[in-house]
N, C-alpha and C positions, 0 to 999 in steps of 0.2 A: 245180631246187628249192633254195632257200637252206636250209642245214641248220645254220649256225653258231648260230642262235637255239634250236636243239634241235628234237626231233621230238615231235609231238603223238601220243599213243597213245589211240585212241578205242575204247571198249569198250561195246557195246550189242547186245542180242539181237534188236533190231528192224532187220531188213535195210534196209528203206526209209529209216528215219531215218538209219542209218549211211551209206548211199550219199549221201543229201542233205547230210549234214555233211562228208563227204569232199570232195564237189564244192565246197562253200562254202569249206573250208579251202584247197584247192588253188587255187581262183580267187584267194584272198587271198595266194597264194605262201607258204603254210605247209605244211611237209612233214608228212604224216600216215601212220600205220600203223593198221590197224583189226583188231579181234578180236570174234568173235561171243559171247565169254563171258569172265568173269574168269579162269577156269581156263586158257583158251587164252593169255591175256596173261601169266599167271604162268609158264606153260611156256616162253614165248619170252623172258621177262625177262632171264635171265643174259646174253644176247647183244645187249641193246638199249641204245642211248643214250637217256636220258630228257630230254625238255624239259618236258613236262607230261602228265598223265593226265586223260582225260575219261571218266567212267563213269556209266552209268545206275545209279540206286540200287536199283531193283527188277529183278532178273534171276533166271531159273531157276538152280538150283545155288548157286554163290557169289554173294551179293548185293554191291552196291557197298560196304556197310558192312563185310561180311566181307573184301572186298579191301583196304579201308583198314587193317583190323586186321592183315592178313597183311603189308602193306607196312611198317607200323609195327614189327612183329616183326622184319622183315628190315633195319630201320634204313634204309629207302629214303625219302629226303626230297623226292622230286619233288613239285612243287605239283599238287594234285588238284582238279578241278572235278567236282561231281556234278550229274547231270541228274535232276530229280524230276518226278513227275506232280503235277497240281493237288491241293492238300490234303495233300501229303506233307512239310509243313514240319517235323513232329517228326523224321522221318528225316533231313531235311537238316541240322537242328540237331545231331543225333547225329553225322552225318558230319563236321561242322565241329569237333565236340569230339574227333574222332579225327584231325583234321589237314587236312581239306579246306579249300582257300582260298576257295572260292565255291560257290554252288549256283544252278542255273537251273531255273525252273519251266517245264514245257512248257505251251502252245506259247511259245517265246521268239523274240524278234526277232533277225534275222541279225546286225545290227550290235552288239547287246548281247552275243551269243555271241562274236563275233570280238574285241570289246573285252576280255571276260573272259579269252579264250585268250591274247591278247597280253600282258595283265598277268601271267598265270601264267608265260608264257615268260620274263618279265623278273623273276620272283619272287625269285630268289636275289640279284639286284642290289638288290632292294628290302628285303631282310631287315634290313639295318642301319637303314634309314629307319624301319621298323616298330618297332624297339627303342626309338627316341626318341619314337615316337608314343604310347607308353603314358601318359606324363605328361599329354599333351594330352587323351587319352580320359578319364583319371581326373578332370581338371578339369571336363570336360563332364558326367560322371556326377554330380559333386558339385553341379552347378547344377540337376539334375532335382528336381521336386517328389516328395513321398512317393508320390503316386498314379502319376506317370509311371514312377517306379522300380519300382512293383508291376507295371505293365503290361510293362515291359522284362523283368522276371524271368519273367513268364508267357511272353513270346515266346521267350526263351532256353531255357525249359523245353520249347519246342516245342508250346505250347498254341495252339489256334485262338482268334480273337477272341471267339467265343460262349462258349467255356470260361473264358476270362479274365474276361469279363463276369459269368458265373455265380459264379466264385470270389470276385470283388470286390463282388458285389451291385450292379452298375451295368449300364447298357444296352450292347449291342454297338456302338451308334452312338457312345456316349461313349468306348468303348475305341478306336474308329477315330480320334476326335479326339485322344485322348492319344497314340495311335500316330503320328499326323501330327506332333504337337508334338515327340515323341521324335526322329523322323527329322530334324526341323529343328534341334533343340538339339544333337544328336549329330553333325550334319553328315554323315548317312549317305545314300548314294545309292540304297540298296536294302535289303531286309530282310536279305539275306546280309551286307551291309556292317555293318549294325547288330549282327547276331549276332556277327560277327567281332570288332568293337570290344569288345563285352561279354566275349568270351572272352579277348581280349588283356589286358583289365583284371582278369581272374581271376573274373569274375562267372559262376558256373555253377549 
């Protein structure tokens, strides 16, 4: 197994999902260690080399958000990907505010998962690039209409389309149109990418 790119640490209490993702990562020649809980990972942490961390956001005991807080307290800067259930966007946004680099909603495509992992493994190399990215993001934000900005703020706050529609007094379908325009104008490849850009620009 090649380890120069770093080790993926996979944390999930769902044994079947964990086994499936281990198989997928190893097939892609990515070294992986797995843990059934955040506590088990933290117990093993002092002796580990970190490439990136993948954690479910909802787990018994310490949740994925709790884990992010603990790692931040310990000043551990490994890139973290969170796995969320459908409709857990508010939790995913909270995770990104605590430093997660991406979130994936279950069920997710194998290739999308592997692309996210590979990006995270090269995260440290991309840190400088992201610093220069802020100016470009701010220019894109400035080009948004007032309503698009309102929808973006709702998404970054972790609100669902229906809630944003209710807050703004428009239909959920109209929110979907604004959301699609936002993705296009911001050049975002996914909701997590859009949220990350907003956080990079200081929009919270």
